C-alpha positions in Angstrom: 0.0 0.0 0.0 1.4 3.4 -0.9 0.8 4.9 2.5 3.0 2.3 4.1 5.9 3.7 2.2 4.9 7.4 2.2 3.7 7.9 5.8 6.5 8.0 8.4 4.8 9.7 11.3 1.4 9.2 12.8 0.1 11.9 15.2 -2.8 11.2 17.5 -4.9 13.7 19.5 -5.7 12.3 23.0 -9.2 13.2 24.3 -11.9 12.3 21.9 -9.5 10.5 19.6 -7.3 8.0 21.6 -9.5 8.2 24.7 -13.2 7.3 24.5 -15.9 9.4 26.1 -15.6 7.4 29.3 -11.9 8.2 29.4 -10.8 4.6 28.6 -8.1 3.5 26.1 -9.4 1.1 23.5 -7.7 -2.3 23.2 -8.3 -2.1 19.4 -6.4 1.1 19.2 -3.5 -0.3 21.2 -3.4 -3.2 18.7 -3.5 -0.8 15.7 -0.7 1.3 17.1 1.4 -1.7 17.7 0.9 -2.8 14.1 1.9 0.7 12.9 5.1 0.6 14.8 6.0 -2.8 13.3 6.0 -1.0 9.9 8.6 1.4 11.1 6.2 4.3 11.5 6.7 6.6 14.5 3.6 7.3 16.6 3.3 10.4 18.8 0.6 12.3 20.7 -0.5 15.9 20.2 -2.7 17.1 23.1 -4.1 20.0 25.0 -3.1 18.3 28.2 0.0 19.1 30.2 2.9 16.7 29.9 2.4 14.8 33.1 -1.3 14.3 32.3 -0.4 12.8 28.8 2.5 10.7 30.1 0.5 7.7 31.3 -1.1 7.2 27.9 2.3 7.6 26.1 3.6 4.8 28.4 0.4 2.6 28.0 0.8 2.8 24.2 4.5 2.0 24.5 5.4 4.8 22.1 9.0 4.8 23.1 11.4 7.8 22.4 9.8 10.6 20.5 8.3 14.2 20.7 5.1 14.9 22.7 3.2 18.0 21.7 1.5 19.3 24.8 -0.5 22.3 25.9 -2.0 22.5 22.4 1.4 23.2 20.9 2.8 25.5 23.6 5.3 22.9 24.6 7.2 20.0 22.9 9.2 17.6 25.0 11.1 14.4 24.0 9.6 11.4 25.8 10.0 9.5 27.9 12.6 11.6 29.8 10.6 14.8 29.0 13.6 16.6 27.5 12.5 20.1 26.4 12.5 20.8 22.6 10.4 23.9 22.3 8.1 26.1 24.5 6.1 29.3 24.3 4.4 31.3 27.0 1.6 33.9 27.1 2.5 37.5 27.4 1.9 39.1 30.8 -0.7 41.4 29.3 -2.9 38.8 27.6 -2.7 36.4 30.6 -3.7 39.1 33.1 -6.5 40.4 30.8 -8.0 36.9 30.3 -7.8 35.9 33.9 -9.4 39.1 35.2 -12.2 39.1 32.6 -12.9 35.4 33.3 -13.0 35.9 37.1 -15.3 38.9 36.7 -17.6 36.6 34.6 -17.5 33.9 37.2 -16.0 31.4 34.7 -13.8 28.5 36.0 -10.3 29.7 35.3 -7.4 27.2 35.0 -3.9 28.7 34.7 -1.0 26.5 33.7 2.3 27.8 35.2 5.4 25.6 34.8 4.3 22.1 35.6 1.4 23.3 37.9 -2.3 23.7 37.5 -3.8 26.7 39.3 -7.6 26.9 39.7 -10.0 29.8 40.5 -12.3 27.4 42.4 -12.8 23.7 42.9 -16.4 23.2 41.7 -17.8 20.1 40.0 -16.2 21.0 36.7 -12.8 21.4 38.3 -13.1 18.2 40.3 -14.1 16.3 37.1 -11.1 17.8 35.2 -8.7 16.8 38.0 -10.1 13.3 38.2 -10.0 12.7 34.4 -6.5 14.2 33.9 -5.0 12.6 37.0 -3.3 15.8 38.2 -3.6 17.9 41.3 -4.9 21.4 41.1 -4.1 24.3 43.4 -7.0 26.6 44.2 -5.8 30.2 44.4 -7.3 33.6 45.1 -7.6 36.3 42.4 -4.3 37.8 43.6 -2.7 34.3 43.6 -3.7 33.5 40.1 -2.1 36.8 38.9 1.2 36.2 40.8 3.3 33.9 38.8 7.1 33.4 38.7 6.9 33.3 34.9 3.9 33.9 32.6 1.5 31.0 32.1 1.9 28.5 29.3 -1.9 28.5 28.6 -5.2 29.3 30.2 -8.2 27.0 30.0 -11.7 28.4 30.8 -14.6 26.0 31.5 -18.3 26.9 31.5 -21.5 26.2 29.6 -20.9 26.3 25.8 -23.2 29.2 25.1 -21.7 31.3 27.9 -18.2 30.6 26.6 -19.2 31.5 23.0 -20.5 34.9 24.2 -17.4 35.4 26.3 -15.2 34.5 23.4 -16.9 37.0 21.1 -16.4 39.7 23.7 -12.8 39.2 24.5 -11.4 38.0 21.2 -10.4 41.4 19.8 -8.4 42.3 22.9 -6.8 38.8 23.1 -5.7 39.0 19.5 -4.4 42.5 20.0 -2.3 41.3 23.0 -0.7 38.6 20.9 -2.9 35.7 22.1 -4.8 33.0 20.3 -8.3 31.8 21.4 -10.1 28.6 20.4 -12.3 25.8 21.7 -10.9 22.3 22.4 -14.3 21.0 23.6 -17.7 22.5 23.6 -17.2 23.6 27.2 -13.5 24.3 27.0 -12.1 27.7 25.8 -8.4 27.9 25.6 -5.9 30.8 25.3 -2.4 30.2 24.0 0.3 32.5 22.6 -0.3 33.9 19.1 1.0 31.6 16.4 0.9 28.6 18.7 -1.1 25.5 17.9 -0.7 21.8 17.2 -0.1 22.6 13.5 2.8 25.0 14.1 4.3 22.8 16.7 4.1 19.8 14.4 5.8 21.8 11.7 8.7 22.4 13.9 8.8 18.8 15.0 8.7 17.7 11.4 11.6 20.0 10.5 13.7 18.6 13.3 12.8 15.0 12.2 13.5 15.9 8.5 9.9 15.0 7.5 7.6 16.7 5.0 3.9 17.2 5.6 3.2 14.5 3.0 4.9 12.0 5.2 2.6 12.6 8.2 -0.9 11.4 9.1 -2.8 13.1 11.9 -6.1 12.2 13.6 -8.2 14.6 15.7 -11.7 15.7 16.7 -11.8 19.3 17.8 -11.2 22.9 16.8 -7.7 22.8 18.3 -6.9 20.0 15.8 -7.8 22.0 12.7 -4.5 23.6 11.9 -2.8 20.2 12.4 -5.2 18.4 10.1 -4.8 21.0 7.4 -1.0 21.0 7.6 -0.3 17.2 7.3 -0.4 15.1 4.2 -3.4 13.1 5.5 -5.7 14.6 8.0 -8.4 12.4 9.6 -11.4 13.8 11.5 -13.2 11.7 14.1 -16.8 10.9 13.3 -18.2 13.0 16.2 -16.1 16.0 15.3 -17.8 19.4 14.5 -18.3 20.3 10.9 -15.4 22.8 10.8 -13.0 20.0 11.8 -14.4 17.6 9.2 -14.0 20.2 6.5 -10.4 20.7 7.5 -9.6 17.0 7.1 -9.0 14.8 4.1 -11.2 12.0 5.4 -13.7 11.3 8.2 -13.6 8.1 10.3 -16.0 6.6 12.7 -16.7 8.1 16.2 -14.4 7.7 19.1 -16.8 5.2 20.8 -16.7 3.2 17.6 -12.9 3.0 17.7 -12.6 5.5 14.9 -8.9 6.1 15.3 -8.2 2.4 15.0 -10.5 2.2 12.1 -8.7 5.0 10.4 -5.3 3.4 11.0 -6.4 0.2 9.4 -8.4 1.8 6.6 -6.0 4.4 5.4 -2.5 3.5 6.8 -2.1 -0.2 7.1 -2.8 -2.9 4.5 -6.5 -3.9 4.9 -5.5 -7.5 4.8 -3.4 -7.0 7.9 -6.1 -5.9 10.3 -8.9 -3.8 8.8 -11.3 -6.8 8.4 -10.6 -7.9 12.0 -12.6 -5.0 13.5 -16.2 -5.8 14.2 -19.0 -3.2 14.0 
């Protein structure tokens, strides 16, 4: 199959792609990833999660040495030792503006400083996030959230989707003017990262370092924060439950995450169908 020769790197989003809606890792996906590796194709993760939250899944998938794109592209480290490759931070001005506006709107505000997660409050949303991501969170006062040793890597806001959409419209001009970028990674997640940062730009730098062209890379994702990555690679795959804007950015659309869509895509468009595609049961 042509893709077996052409594709050298497979990039997987984590939540909604590798991880099912209940947070579990599919055995079918693990099998598919193992088959990919036997063909000499490198597999890496590109996620909005912080490094230590993504690390357990890197280890479970036995991905071995390779770059992890974390914080939606704000940081790249070489796993498993977490050796830094690249990192970008928000400017003081945009971080302060977003945090103050979000607190005034009573929106759950999560600030990522170094390897720490700071929270504006520990409500049900925060508790669920901490449980799913297997990381501790430190609840801080308004003053505490604005007192960092170095500017945050990113800010994540959580609230009802409609409220976040209205908030996004209101603050977007100021965020862009202060050299920030704003997007949704889930319906109830609004993220702010430095201008020019994203999974796509981070992957471009990774590819340059690995001496790969976009045509040698396949990526699978499900949300707005995956769009620039899916557009940049030679073969972008959108998950079946993805919003329309994500599907339009991709070359093909696979099944949903709860139907093992990532594994299906790997078998269907990357591996020889005779070597696994017909083994999947639907």
